[in-house]
N, C-alpha and C positions, 0 to 999 in steps of 0.2 A: 189756767187753760182747762177747758172743758174736755170731757172724756172722748167726744167725737173728733175734735182736733188733735188730741194725743194719739188717738188710733191712726189718724192719716199721717201724721208726722213720724211716728215711731214704726208703723208697720204692723202693731200689735192690735189685733181686733178688740173692739169694745167689749165683747163677750169674754175673751181671754183677760182683760184688765180687770173686769168684775171677779173672775175666778182667782186672779191674783189676790185681789182684796179679800175675798172669803178665805184665803189661805194664810192671810196676814203677811204676804210677801211685800206688797206696797199698798199704802192707804193714802188716799188724797188728803192733803193737808187741810183743806177747807171745803166749804159749801157756799153756793151762791145764795142769795135771798130766796131763790125759788127751790132751793134744796138740791141743786145739781152738783155733782162732784167737780171739784176744782183742784187741778194738779199744780204744785209748785215746780220751780226749776229742779229742786232737789229730788222731788217725787220722779220727774222724767229722767233724771240721771240714774235713780236706782232701777228704773224700768229698763234702761239700756244695759245696766250691769247684770240684771236678770237674764236678758236675752243673750248677753255674752256668754255667761256661765252656761246656759242651756245649750248654746252652740257647741260646747265642749262635751256634751253628752250627760251632764248633770241632771238628775231629776229634780223636780221642784222642791222636794224636801231637802236634798243636798244643797240646792241653791240657797234655801233659807238659812240652813246651818252656816254656809260659807259667809253669808253677809251679816249674820247676826251673832254667831258664837265666836268670841275673841279666842277661844282655845282650839278652834278648829283648824288643824294643820293642813295646808293646801298640798304639801308634798306627798302625804300618804294618799289624799283623794286622787291626785293626778297620776300616781303610780297605779292606783286601782283602775283608773279610767283608761290608762294604756293597756292593762291586761285585759279589760273588757273589750277594748277595740281590737286588739289582736285576735281574741277568740271570735269576734264577730267577723273580721276579715277572713279568718281561717274557715269558718263556716260558709261564708259566701263564696270564697275561692273553691271549696269543695263542691258547692252546688254547681258553680260555673263550669268546673272540670266534668261533672256528671252530664251536664246538659250538652257540652260539647261532644262528649263521647257517644251519647244518644243519637245526637245528629250525625256524627260519623258513621254509625250503624245504619244509617239511611232507612229509618223504619217506614214501612208502607201502610201502617195502621196503628191504632192505639194498643192493639194486642201485642204488636211486636214491640212497641215502646215499654210496655208493662213487662214484657219478657226480659227485655234489656236491663231494665231498672232492677229486676229481681237477681239477675246474674251478677250485676255490679255490686249490689249489696252482699250477696252470697260470698263474693271474692273477698270481701272486707269482714267476713263473719268471724266471730271469735272461735267457732267451732272448725277444727282442722278438716273433719269429714265433710262439712258443708262447703269449704273452700275447694276441697279436692273435687267434689261432685260438680262445682261450678265450673272449675278449670276443664274438666272433661266434657262439659256440655257448652262451653263457650267458643268453639271454633266456628267462625262465621257469624257468630251472634253479638260479640262485643268488639269494640275496636282494639287493634294491637297494642295502642298505648296503655289500655287498661290491663292487659295480660303482661306488658313488661313491667309496669309498676308493681303488680302483684308478685310477679316473680323475683324482682329485686328486693322485695321485703320479707319473702316467705323463709321461714326458719325450719319448718317441719319437712324431713326429707322426701316423704311420700307425695305431699302436696307440691312441693317444688318440682318434683319428677313430672307430675301431672301438667303443671303450668309449662314446664320446658316442652313437653309433648304438644301442648296446644300451640305454643309459640311457633314450633317447627312447621305447623300446619296453618299458620295464620295468614300466609301470603307475605306481600311486600311491606316494608317498614320496620320490621323487627330488628334486623342487623344494625340499621342506622341508629335506632333508639338505644339498643344495647351498647353500641359503640360510644354513645354519649355517656353511658353509665361508667365506662372506663375511666372517666375523669372524676369520678366520685371521690371524696376524701376517705370514705370508709372502705377498707381492704375487703370487708365481707361482702359488700354491695358489688364491688368490681369482680370478685369471685363468682358471685352468682350470675353475673353478666356473662363471663367467659363460659360457665357451665352451660348456659343457655345457647350461647354461639356455638358451642361444640356439637350441638345436636341439630344444627342447620347446615345447609350446603350452599355453595356459590362463592363466586369470586370476592364479593364484598364481605363475607363471613371470614374468608382467608385473610383478607387485608385487616380486619379487626383483631383477628387472634394474633397476627404478627405485631400489630401495635401493643398487644397485652404482653408480649414477650419483654418489653422494656419496663415492665411494672416493677416498682421497687420491692414488692411483697413476693417471696418465693411461691407461696401457695397460688397466688393469681398467675404469675407467669408459667408455674408448673402445669396448671390446668390448660393453659394455652398451648404449652409445649406437647403435652400429651395429645391434644386434638390435631395439631399440626403434624405430629409424628405419624398418625395413622393416615394423614393425607400426603405423606411423602416429603414433608417440609424439613430439609436439612438444617435450616437455621433454627431449628428446635434442639439440635444436639447439645449445645453448651448448657442449656437449662435443664435438660434431661440428666446430664452428668451431675450438675449441681444437686438435684433432686436425690441422686444416688448417694453423694457425699453427705447430704443433710439427713438422709434417712426418711424423708417424706415421700410416700408413695414410690419408693425405690423400686419395687417389684414391677409395678406398671411402667416406670421410667425405663427399666432394663428391657422390658418386652418391646417398648416402643423403639428403642435403639436397635433391637433385633430386626424389626420391620424396616427400619431405615437402612440397615446393612444389606441392601438387596443386591449390590453388585460389589466387585472386589475393591473398587476405588473408594466407595462409601464405607465399606467394612473396615478398611485399612485406616481411613481418616478417623472413624469412630474409636478403633482401638488405640490409635496414637493419643486421642483425647483422654481415654481412660487411663493410659499408662502415664501420661503427664500429670494427672491428678494423683495417681499413686505415688509418684516422686515428690509430690508437694508436701513439705513438712506439715502444713496445716491439716492434712489428712491422716488421722490417727486412728489406731485400733479398728474399732467397728466399721469406720468409713472405708479403710482399705480392704477389709473383708468384703463389704458390699461391691466395691469397685472390681474386685477379683472375680466375684461371682457373675457380675455383668459381662465379663469377657466370655462367659460360657455362651451367651447369645449372639456373639459375633463370630462369623466364619472367617477363614482367611488366614494366611501365613503370619501376619502381623500379631493377631491375637494369640495364636498358637505359640509363637516365640515368647510373647510376654508371659504366658502362662508357664513356660519352661523356667524362665528366669525367676518368677514368683515361687516355683515350687522349691526354691532354695532360699527364700526370704527369710530374714532374721526373725520376722513375726511368725511363730509356729503355726498359729491359726491360719494365716494367709498361705503359708507353704503348704500345709494339709489340704486346704480348699483347692489350691492350683494343682496339686498333684491329682486329686480326685477328679477334677474337670479335665485334666489331660487324659486320664484313663477313659473317661466317657467319650472325648473326641476320638480316641483310638478305636473304640468300640463301633463308633458310628462309621 
């Protein structure tokens, strides 16, 4: 079969067939009397083999080794191809995401496009200072999706604070996206989402914070409880008491309980919860001391009676703390 017919049947151009021949990938088995290349059935089969391997992403050099080197292991090459393909997909996905975000910014000219690109790049910078400057400059300039993504991965406290500030001023969309992050398998990501929600307002924010109260990680639900506590959310009380027992942000938790104890009924309910945990055998030593101190923030008869009882507690540290708090209440 002559080269023109091979090209028509295989879909490989005559020019590419000559290139394959120059590389030694496939050589026509014969020549006609006029000197034209003549391909045998085996030659054509090899052409299809070359094209099949190229379709997997192999270079022509790799194709030659795969076909001619008996010791060439396909498993190692396939694994390498998988790695390269994943890297290429990741790069293309990142580009697509960036393009969508620029489109969402609704640029009115190339200057606006370039500004958005610069801010998006700065949000992903290795420099914490550059990320912070970008966060403070990004309000209204980059889509909320980019700010949420940056906030969820940020580990530097001052940069994270700037991103939360920008998110709180970014308009609609932030609470819903942060709510989606509450389903992340990483507790650190969920906690960052709650911290960002805590600086926002609105019914949707409260709904997401209440959802976070069911989180299995105490640090996550603790941040949600502190935020809800400042909003008068009584459903945060059990988690706030858990924080006092565990000793994580216990001072802030006690302050939040004091805010929630705004009326006699709420104060007595909170005092009852604290007393119940004091009676729990699982609460030992330092935990009982923290629970006793938390009663100082709770007004009302129930808390005062609890302190009187605790002033005679078998744990001397608890008894002394309760007695001191009672004297302070009498002074007030």
